[in-house]
ChimeraX commands (.cxc) that place a marker at each C-alpha (Angstrom):
marker #1 position -3.82,-8.16,203.93 radius 0.5
marker #1 position -7.36,-9.28,203.95 radius 0.5
marker #1 position -9.21,-10.86,201.37 radius 0.5
marker #1 position -12.34,-9.26,200.33 radius 0.5
marker #1 position -14.70,-11.77,201.75 radius 0.5
marker #1 position -13.30,-11.26,205.30 radius 0.5
marker #1 position -13.60,-7.51,204.92 radius 0.5
marker #1 position -16.69,-6.17,206.79 radius 0.5
marker #1 position -19.70,-4.56,204.45 radius 0.5
marker #1 position -19.48,-1.09,204.32 radius 0.5
marker #1 position -23.03,-0.30,203.87 radius 0.5
marker #1 position -25.29,0.91,206.33 radius 0.5
marker #1 position -27.97,-1.41,208.10 radius 0.5
marker #1 position -31.67,-0.19,207.67 radius 0.5
marker #1 position -31.48,0.61,211.43 radius 0.5
marker #1 position -28.15,2.65,211.16 radius 0.5
marker #1 position -29.45,4.49,207.94 radius 0.5
marker #1 position -32.54,5.94,209.79 radius 0.5
marker #1 position -30.44,6.77,212.85 radius 0.5
marker #1 position -28.13,9.15,210.48 radius 0.5
marker #1 position -30.98,10.19,208.31 radius 0.5
marker #1 position -34.05,11.25,210.14 radius 0.5
marker #1 position -33.63,14.98,211.40 radius 0.5
marker #1 position -37.09,15.48,213.23 radius 0.5
marker #1 position -36.77,17.06,216.99 radius 0.5
marker #1 position -37.55,13.97,218.25 radius 0.5
marker #1 position -34.68,12.02,216.70 radius 0.5
marker #1 position -31.18,11.88,217.69 radius 0.5
marker #1 position -29.60,13.05,214.50 radius 0.5
marker #1 position -31.89,15.99,214.73 radius 0.5
marker #1 position -31.28,16.73,218.24 radius 0.5
marker #1 position -27.49,16.91,217.46 radius 0.5
marker #1 position -27.74,19.43,214.32 radius 0.5
marker #1 position -30.14,21.39,216.49 radius 0.5
marker #1 position -27.05,22.27,218.57 radius 0.5
marker #1 position -25.25,24.01,215.53 radius 0.5
marker #1 position -25.76,27.05,213.41 radius 0.5
marker #1 position -27.23,26.08,210.24 radius 0.5
marker #1 position -27.33,28.55,207.14 radius 0.5
marker #1 position -30.72,27.89,205.59 radius 0.5
marker #1 position -31.70,30.75,202.95 radius 0.5
marker #1 position -29.90,33.99,201.83 radius 0.5
marker #1 position -30.96,37.10,203.37 radius 0.5
marker #1 position -31.38,38.52,199.94 radius 0.5
marker #1 position -34.80,36.02,199.67 radius 0.5
marker #1 position -36.33,38.53,202.03 radius 0.5
marker #1 position -35.36,41.50,200.09 radius 0.5
marker #1 position -37.36,44.28,202.21 radius 0.5
marker #1 position -38.93,45.22,205.78 radius 0.5
marker #1 position -42.43,43.77,206.10 radius 0.5
marker #1 position -42.16,42.06,202.78 radius 0.5
marker #1 position -44.10,38.61,202.09 radius 0.5
marker #1 position -42.83,35.47,204.26 radius 0.5
marker #1 position -41.34,32.84,202.45 radius 0.5
marker #1 position -41.76,28.90,203.54 radius 0.5
marker #1 position -38.82,27.01,204.56 radius 0.5
marker #1 position -38.42,23.47,205.54 radius 0.5
marker #1 position -35.17,22.89,207.98 radius 0.5
marker #1 position -34.28,19.55,210.02 radius 0.5
marker #1 position -37.60,17.99,209.05 radius 0.5
marker #1 position -39.43,20.82,210.07 radius 0.5
marker #1 position -41.96,23.50,207.82 radius 0.5
marker #1 position -40.87,27.21,208.77 radius 0.5
marker #1 position -41.99,30.16,207.81 radius 0.5
marker #1 position -39.05,33.21,207.32 radius 0.5
marker #1 position -39.84,37.08,207.32 radius 0.5
marker #1 position -38.08,40.31,207.81 radius 0.5
marker #1 position -39.47,42.43,210.44 radius 0.5
marker #1 position -39.97,46.40,210.17 radius 0.5
marker #1 position -36.69,47.34,211.83 radius 0.5
marker #1 position -35.06,44.67,209.27 radius 0.5
marker #1 position -34.12,41.44,211.21 radius 0.5
marker #1 position -35.01,38.10,209.91 radius 0.5
marker #1 position -36.18,35.54,211.91 radius 0.5
marker #1 position -38.17,31.94,211.23 radius 0.5
marker #1 position -41.25,30.63,212.94 radius 0.5
marker #1 position -43.06,27.45,213.05 radius 0.5
marker #1 position -45.55,27.41,210.11 radius 0.5
marker #1 position -48.42,26.58,211.89 radius 0.5
marker #1 position -50.18,29.13,214.05 radius 0.5
marker #1 position -50.84,27.41,217.61 radius 0.5
marker #1 position -54.33,28.62,217.84 radius 0.5
marker #1 position -55.77,26.93,215.19 radius 0.5
marker #1 position -52.99,25.56,213.15 radius 0.5
marker #1 position -53.38,28.15,209.98 radius 0.5
marker #1 position -50.51,28.47,207.68 radius 0.5
marker #1 position -48.36,31.72,209.13 radius 0.5
marker #1 position -47.32,31.62,205.29 radius 0.5
marker #1 position -50.63,33.61,204.84 radius 0.5
marker #1 position -49.81,35.90,207.67 radius 0.5
marker #1 position -49.54,39.66,207.35 radius 0.5
marker #1 position -46.17,40.84,208.04 radius 0.5
marker #1 position -46.40,43.98,210.05 radius 0.5
marker #1 position -44.80,46.37,212.76 radius 0.5
marker #1 position -42.25,43.73,213.73 radius 0.5
marker #1 position -44.27,40.47,213.81 radius 0.5
marker #1 position -45.87,38.36,211.93 radius 0.5
marker #1 position -50.10,38.21,212.12 radius 0.5
marker #1 position -52.10,34.91,211.55 radius 0.5
marker #1 position -54.86,35.69,208.98 radius 0.5
marker #1 position -57.31,33.26,210.99 radius 0.5
marker #1 position -57.77,34.93,214.28 radius 0.5
marker #1 position -55.38,38.06,214.13 radius 0.5
marker #1 position -52.73,36.65,216.57 radius 0.5
marker #1 position -49.24,37.96,216.10 radius 0.5
marker #1 position -45.84,36.58,216.49 radius 0.5
marker #1 position -42.54,37.91,217.03 radius 0.5
marker #1 position -38.99,36.86,215.69 radius 0.5
marker #1 position -38.49,34.52,218.40 radius 0.5
marker #1 position -42.35,32.78,217.68 radius 0.5
marker #1 position -43.52,34.45,221.12 radius 0.5
marker #1 position -47.10,35.50,220.53 radius 0.5
marker #1 position -47.03,39.14,221.30 radius 0.5
marker #1 position -50.95,39.89,220.44 radius 0.5
marker #1 position -54.22,38.36,220.91 radius 0.5
marker #1 position -56.65,40.66,219.63 radius 0.5
marker #1 position -59.66,38.45,219.97 radius 0.5
marker #1 position -58.77,37.46,223.72 radius 0.5
marker #1 position -60.19,38.88,226.66 radius 0.5
marker #1 position -57.86,40.65,228.95 radius 0.5
marker #1 position -58.25,37.78,231.90 radius 0.5
marker #1 position -57.99,35.10,229.32 radius 0.5
marker #1 position -55.97,32.11,230.56 radius 0.5
marker #1 position -54.69,32.29,226.99 radius 0.5
marker #1 position -53.39,35.63,227.39 radius 0.5
marker #1 position -51.89,35.43,231.06 radius 0.5
marker #1 position -50.42,31.98,230.59 radius 0.5
marker #1 position -52.24,30.54,234.10 radius 0.5
marker link #1:1,2 radius 0.2
marker link #1:2,3 radius 0.2
marker link #1:3,4 radius 0.2
marker link #1:4,5 radius 0.2
marker link #1:5,6 radius 0.2
marker link #1:6,7 radius 0.2
marker link #1:7,8 radius 0.2
marker link #1:8,9 radius 0.2
marker link #1:9,10 radius 0.2
marker link #1:10,11 radius 0.2
marker link #1:11,12 radius 0.2
marker link #1:12,13 radius 0.2
marker link #1:13,14 radius 0.2
marker link #1:14,15 radius 0.2
marker link #1:15,16 radius 0.2
marker link #1:16,17 radius 0.2
marker link #1:17,18 radius 0.2
marker link #1:18,19 radius 0.2
marker link #1:19,20 radius 0.2
marker link #1:20,21 radius 0.2
marker link #1:21,22 radius 0.2
marker link #1:22,23 radius 0.2
marker link #1:23,24 radius 0.2
marker link #1:24,25 radius 0.2
marker link #1:25,26 radius 0.2
marker link #1:26,27 radius 0.2
marker link #1:27,28 radius 0.2
marker link #1:28,29 radius 0.2
marker link #1:29,30 radius 0.2
marker link #1:30,31 radius 0.2
marker link #1:31,32 radius 0.2
marker link #1:32,33 radius 0.2
marker link #1:33,34 radius 0.2
marker link #1:34,35 radius 0.2
marker link #1:35,36 radius 0.2
marker link #1:36,37 radius 0.2
marker link #1:37,38 radius 0.2
marker link #1:38,39 radius 0.2
marker link #1:39,40 radius 0.2
marker link #1:40,41 radius 0.2
marker link #1:41,42 radius 0.2
marker link #1:42,43 radius 0.2
marker link #1:43,44 radius 0.2
marker link #1:44,45 radius 0.2
marker link #1:45,46 radius 0.2
marker link #1:46,47 radius 0.2
marker link #1:47,48 radius 0.2
marker link #1:48,49 radius 0.2
marker link #1:49,50 radius 0.2
marker link #1:50,51 radius 0.2
marker link #1:51,52 radius 0.2
marker link #1:52,53 radius 0.2
marker link #1:53,54 radius 0.2
marker link #1:54,55 radius 0.2
marker link #1:55,56 radius 0.2
marker link #1:56,57 radius 0.2
marker link #1:57,58 radius 0.2
marker link #1:58,59 radius 0.2
marker link #1:59,60 radius 0.2
marker link #1:60,61 radius 0.2
marker link #1:61,62 radius 0.2
marker link #1:62,63 radius 0.2
marker link #1:63,64 radius 0.2
marker link #1:64,65 radius 0.2
marker link #1:65,66 radius 0.2
marker link #1:66,67 radius 0.2
marker link #1:67,68 radius 0.2
marker link #1:68,69 radius 0.2
marker link #1:69,70 radius 0.2
marker link #1:70,71 radius 0.2
marker link #1:71,72 radius 0.2
marker link #1:72,73 radius 0.2
marker link #1:73,74 radius 0.2
marker link #1:74,75 radius 0.2
marker link #1:75,76 radius 0.2
marker link #1:76,77 radius 0.2
marker link #1:77,78 radius 0.2
marker link #1:78,79 radius 0.2
marker link #1:79,80 radius 0.2
marker link #1:80,81 radius 0.2
marker link #1:81,82 radius 0.2
marker link #1:82,83 radius 0.2
marker link #1:83,84 radius 0.2
marker link #1:84,85 radius 0.2
marker link #1:85,86 radius 0.2
marker link #1:86,87 radius 0.2
marker link #1:87,88 radius 0.2
marker link #1:88,89 radius 0.2
marker link #1:89,90 radius 0.2
marker link #1:90,91 radius 0.2
marker link #1:91,92 radius 0.2
marker link #1:92,93 radius 0.2
marker link #1:93,94 radius 0.2
marker link #1:94,95 radius 0.2
marker link #1:95,96 radius 0.2
marker link #1:96,97 radius 0.2
marker link #1:97,98 radius 0.2
marker link #1:98,99 radius 0.2
marker link #1:99,100 radius 0.2
marker link #1:100,101 radius 0.2
marker link #1:101,102 radius 0.2
marker link #1:102,103 radius 0.2
marker link #1:103,104 radius 0.2
marker link #1:104,105 radius 0.2
marker link #1:105,106 radius 0.2
marker link #1:106,107 radius 0.2
marker link #1:107,108 radius 0.2
marker link #1:108,109 radius 0.2
marker link #1:109,110 radius 0.2
marker link #1:110,111 radius 0.2
marker link #1:111,112 radius 0.2
marker link #1:112,113 radius 0.2
marker link #1:113,114 radius 0.2
marker link #1:114,115 radius 0.2
marker link #1:115,116 radius 0.2
marker link #1:116,117 radius 0.2
marker link #1:117,118 radius 0.2
marker link #1:118,119 radius 0.2
marker link #1:119,120 radius 0.2
marker link #1:120,121 radius 0.2
marker link #1:121,122 radius 0.2
marker link #1:122,123 radius 0.2
marker link #1:123,124 radius 0.2
marker link #1:124,125 radius 0.2
marker link #1:125,126 radius 0.2
marker link #1:126,127 radius 0.2
marker link #1:127,128 radius 0.2
view
């Protein structure tokens, strides 16, 4: 039997603590947790199709959860990639969330599905 002084200290070092508690997208722990399905909220928190979106923070990321017109629930990044406006203030309409700043619309996967203020030949619209 070992004496108390011979046992190792069970506490984590500062570096070990940072390794296991930081969950941002570019951290080892964050990359690990993103491989798994994580319950984040109750479906009842979004009670009806096209209801107002709610804020959600998961694995150090700010997200916006919403229910589409057909009743499916999804979460997208909080900020619109166009000008950084919060999609929390967006309009939940016709299968997507529309940014109130310039009207870009995002589906459940976060893909931009409508760019009303961009010309048809725009490189933003075509991706080229």
